[in-house]
C-alpha positions as CSV (number, residue, x, y, z in Angstrom):
1,M,-7.1,-18.4,-8.7
2,T,-4.6,-19.7,-6.2
3,V,-4.6,-19.1,-2.4
4,A,-1.6,-16.8,-2.9
5,G,-3.5,-14.9,-5.6
6,V,-6.5,-14.3,-3.3
7,F,-4.2,-13.3,-0.5
8,F,-2.4,-10.7,-2.6
9,C,-5.6,-9.4,-4.0
10,V,-7.2,-8.9,-0.5
11,A,-4.0,-7.4,0.9
12,N,-3.8,-4.9,-2.0
13,V,-7.4,-3.9,-1.7
14,I,-6.9,-3.3,2.1
15,A,-3.8,-1.3,1.5
16,F,-5.4,0.8,-1.2
17,L,-8.4,1.6,1.1
18,A,-6.1,2.5,4.0
19,F,-4.2,5.0,1.9
20,M,-7.4,6.4,0.5
21,L,-8.8,6.8,4.1
22,D,-5.6,8.4,5.3
23,K,-5.8,11.0,2.5
24,L,-9.5,11.7,3.3
25,F,-8.8,12.0,7.0
26,A,-6.0,14.4,6.2
27,K,-8.4,16.6,4.2
28,W,-11.0,16.4,7.0
29,E,-8.4,17.1,9.7
30,R,-9.3,13.9,11.5
31,R,-7.2,11.3,13.2
32,R,-4.9,9.7,10.6
33,V,-3.8,6.2,9.8
34,P,-0.2,5.9,11.3
35,E,2.6,5.7,8.8
36,Y,3.9,2.5,10.3
37,V,0.5,0.8,9.6
38,L,0.6,1.9,5.9
39,L,4.2,0.6,5.5
40,L,3.3,-2.6,7.3
41,L,0.3,-3.2,5.0
42,G,2.7,-2.8,2.1
43,L,5.2,-5.2,3.6
44,C,2.4,-7.8,4.2
45,G,1.5,-8.0,0.5
46,G,-0.3,-4.8,-0.2
47,A,2.5,-2.8,-1.8
48,T,1.0,-2.6,-5.2
49,G,-2.4,-1.4,-3.9
50,G,-0.6,1.1,-1.7
51,Y,1.6,2.4,-4.5
52,I,-1.4,2.8,-6.9
53,A,-3.2,4.7,-4.2
54,M,-0.1,6.9,-3.5
55,R,0.0,7.9,-7.2
56,L,-3.8,8.1,-7.7
57,F,-4.5,10.3,-4.6
58,R,-1.1,12.1,-4.6
59,H,-0.6,11.0,-1.0
60,K,2.7,10.4,0.7
61,T,4.6,11.0,-2.5
62,R,7.1,13.4,-1.0
63,K,8.1,11.2,2.0
64,P,11.3,9.3,1.1
65,L,10.3,6.4,3.2
66,F,7.2,5.9,1.0
67,F,8.5,6.8,-2.5
68,I,11.5,4.6,-2.0
69,L,10.2,1.7,0.0
70,M,6.7,1.2,-1.7
71,P,8.1,0.6,-5.2
72,L,10.8,-1.8,-3.8
73,M,8.2,-3.7,-1.8
74,M,6.0,-3.8,-4.9
75,V,8.7,-5.4,-7.0
76,A,9.4,-7.9,-4.3
77,E,5.7,-8.7,-3.9
78,I,5.3,-9.3,-7.7
79,G,8.4,-11.4,-7.7
80,L,7.2,-13.4,-4.7
81,Y,3.8,-14.0,-6.3
82,F,5.3,-15.4,-9.5
83,W,7.8,-17.4,-7.5
84,M,5.0,-19.1,-5.6
């Protein structure tokens, strides 16, 4: 596996876990993960993990910023990976 592959795998796992924790914190009425952090994780290579977590946990699916940007970032991330 290449360095880029490892980077994208780690970034996607971190983004997935951040979305999962935010959903759990919302249920538990605890302090949440800020939206800008979730979007930044997607922008930094974790869009696929974030998008999978959005769909799996039904979290942030009604917010236009997320249901528009995350798939776009995911396509860009996949394209960047194959370009590298």
